N, C-alpha and C positions, 0 to 999 in steps of 0.2 A: 590326532593323537595315535600310539602306538602300543601295543600290548606283546608282551612273549611270555611264553610261558615255559619256564626250564626245569629238567628235572635234578635236583639237588644230588651231585654225586657224591657217593660212598665207596671209598677204597678201602680195601681189604689190608688188613694190618699186617705188614711181614716185615717186621727187624733185620731179618737176614739179606735183605734187598737193599738195606741201608749202607752194607759193608762196603768202606772205601769212597762214601760219597761225604760233600760237605754238606751239613745241614743246618738249621736253624730251630732252638727252640724258645718259645715266647713264655715266660712267668710271669703269669697275671698282669697281662696287657690289657686295661680297660676302654682306651679308647678306639672307639671304632676307625675314624680318619687312620690314625697312627697303624693299626693292623691293616689296612686296605693298602696305604703306603710302603709297608716291610713285605706284602706278599709280591707285590709289583717289582719291587726292589730285587727281591730273592731270583723273580723270573729273568730280570738283567742279568743277574749274575749268574745264571746256570743253577740255581738252587731249586730242586725240583719236589723236597719235602720238609715242610715245617710243622712242627710239634707242639701243640700248646699245653697249657696246663689247664685243669679244668676250669678255672676259675678268668681263663682269658675271654674275652668277648667273642660272640657268637660268629663264625665266619659268612653268613649269610644275613647278618645284620645289612640291610638296604645301603648304608653308608659306607661298611665295608665292600660292598660290592662294587660300589661306583668308584670307591679310591681304587679298586684293584686294574682298572680301566682294561680288563678282559684276561690279564694273567693268572685271574683264578681260575681259568681253563688248563692252566699248565703247570701250575704248582698243587702239590697235595697238601691239605691241610688235615692232621689226625690230632684230636684231643683226646691226651693221654696222662695218668699220673707222672709227672715229671721225676720225682724221686726214685721212683720204682724202675722207670722203662731207661732212662739213662744210663746207670750200670751195666744194664742187660747188652748195650749195643758196642761195649767191648772198642770204644773207639776214645779218642782223646773231647774233653769236656771242656771248654772254655766258657768262664763266666765273666761277664764284664763289672768293672768293680772300678769305684775312687780309689781304692789303695792295692789296685792290681799293677802286674808289671806292665812296661812301657810296651805298647803294642808295636811300635816301630823296630823294637831291641828285643822283642819276644819269641823264642821258636815256637814256629808254627807249623803243622802239619798239613799236607796233603787232604785229608778226610779227618772228619771228627764233628762235634757239636757246639755251635757258637749259641749262647744262651744271652737271650737280652730280657732284662729283669721290669717290671712294674715301673708306672713314669713316675711316682713317688716313692717307693720304696727300695726298687731295686729288686735282686736276685732274692728272693726267698731264702731262708736259712737251711730248709730242706735240701734246695739243690745245690747250696753253697757246699754242703758237707759232701756232695758225689762229685764235685769238682776237680779237674786235674791241673787246671791253671786258671788264673785271674788275670785279666788284661784291663790296660787303664788307656783312654786315648786321652795323650797327654795336650795340656794347654799350649798356648805360645804367647810369647816365650814363657819357659819353664818357670813357676813360682810369680809370675804376673797375678795381680788382682782379675778376676773373671767371674760369668756368670759360674751359677752352683754345678749345673750340669747342660746335658745334650738333651734334644729331644731323642726319644726312642728310637724312631725311624731314622733320623739322621745318623746317630751313634751305629745303629745296624750297616747302615749304609756304608759309612768310613772303615768298619772293623771287615764286614765282605770285601771290599775292595781292596785292602791290605791283605786278604788272605788270597785272593785271586791275582793282583799281582805279583804274588810271588811264587806263582804258578805257570806264569809267560815264561 
C-alpha cells in the first residue's frame, strides 16, 4: 500500500494574466470523470487555465483527480461566477450549442474562452447572454439521423483541436 499527501494548490485569481490565452470555461459540469477528462485534454492542447461555474463538480473529487492522470499539476482551475467574470476578460466568448455556427466554417480567434455546458442542459441562459459566438460541431453527413449530442469531454476535445489546428 502507498499513501501520499499533497497540498491542494490555490492559485491567485489574476484576470489580466489571461489576456492572449485560449482558456476553457465549464458551466455546470456534474460528472467527475468528465471534468477529469477535460482537464487532461486541456493539458494536451496547451490550455493552462480552466474557469468553472460554482455548480461544477469539485476539482479535488478523487474521481476527478484520477481521471486527470497528473494534468491537474499543470492546469489551473478557478471557480468563479461565469456570467460576471467572462465579460470582464474582454476576449471572445465561444459557447457550444446545437443551434450554433458550424465549427469548421466559423471565424475563430487565437485567444478567447471556450464554454462547455452541462451534460444535460448545455450552457446556462446567463452565460448565453454574455457569449459573443455560438459554435456547433456538425454531424456527418449533415442532416443524417444521429445521436442527440456528444459527451461533453469528447465535444470539448473536438472544439479545442479545431482552435489549435488553425494555429499551426
